[in-house]
N, C-alpha and C positions, 0 to 999 in steps of 0.2 A: 674335310673334304676327305674322298676315300682318293687313293696312288691306286688306279689297276697295275698289276705290272699281268706283259703278254710271255708268251713262250715259256714259261714255266714246264722242265719237265716231271713228269710221273713214270714209276714203273705198274705196268698191269697181267694178270693173266691174257694171252694171245689166243685170241679166238670163242673167250672166254663169255664178251658180257660186259656189260658195268651199269651194277640196276638206278647207280644217282651220281654222275658226276657232274662232281658240286661247278658252277663258275657264278665269281661274282660281275653285273654291269652297272657302271657309272654314264650319268647323261655327261652332256660335255663340261657341263659349267664344276663335272667333277663331285658330284654330288650322287645319293645310292638310282639310282632308278627301279623304280615302287610300279607294280600295278602293269606290269604289262603280261601278255596270257602271249601265248605260240602265236596268236596273225598276228600282232604290235611285231614277231622278225621279219625284214624284208632277207633277211643273211643266217643261213643256220646252217649249214654247211664244212664236208667234213673230204679229207684226199687220204689215203693208206699207201705208203710207199710211191709216192711221187705222186699216184694217178690222177685224172681226173675229178674236179670236186664235184662229190654228188653231197643232194639235200639227207637231211636225217629220217631216219622213219619215221619213231617218235615224238611223239609231243615235245616242249618244254614249256615246266611245270616253275611256279614260284612259289620258293621258299616263305623269304621275306628279307624285306632288309639291303634291299638291292641283289639278292642273293639267286642263283636260276640253277633247275640241276636239266638233264636228258640224259633216257637208257640210254645205252649202245649194243645193236647184236652184238650176239657172233660174227656174223658178215663183216664189221661195220669193225673190232679188232681182231679178225686173220689178216694182221700182218705184222709188220716189226713196227714201226714207228706211223702213227696217227696225226692229223693237225684237225682242230676243228674249227672257226668260224664263225662267231655271233655276232647282229649288227639290228638294231633298232629303231630306228628311225629318234635322233636328238639326243643319240645317247654312243660314244663314243664302240669301237669297232674290238672287241673278247678275243684272241687268239690262245689256239691249249693249247700243245704238245702230248701226245703220253705216247710214251714205248710199251714193248711189250714184250717177254720177254713166253721162249717159244715152254 
């Protein structure tokens, strides 16, 4: 059974974009959520510096074994702190916090 940890912080370059920000998705029973497509996600939101949540610009891609990634645009990283939220039917909500260096 996978234990999903939310809210882990990572440091990235501000206003540089992120080519592949990895995150793990688990089913509500704790096992890896596999086979999800971008369209499976009913929530894929981002907030910068506590502003209103917006939908990610780019698609979510499966890596395998419950791991997925999304590319962040430069505009989505043009802040000091960002939070991302992901959810698909049958999964637990995954939350990520990122900090950006100037």
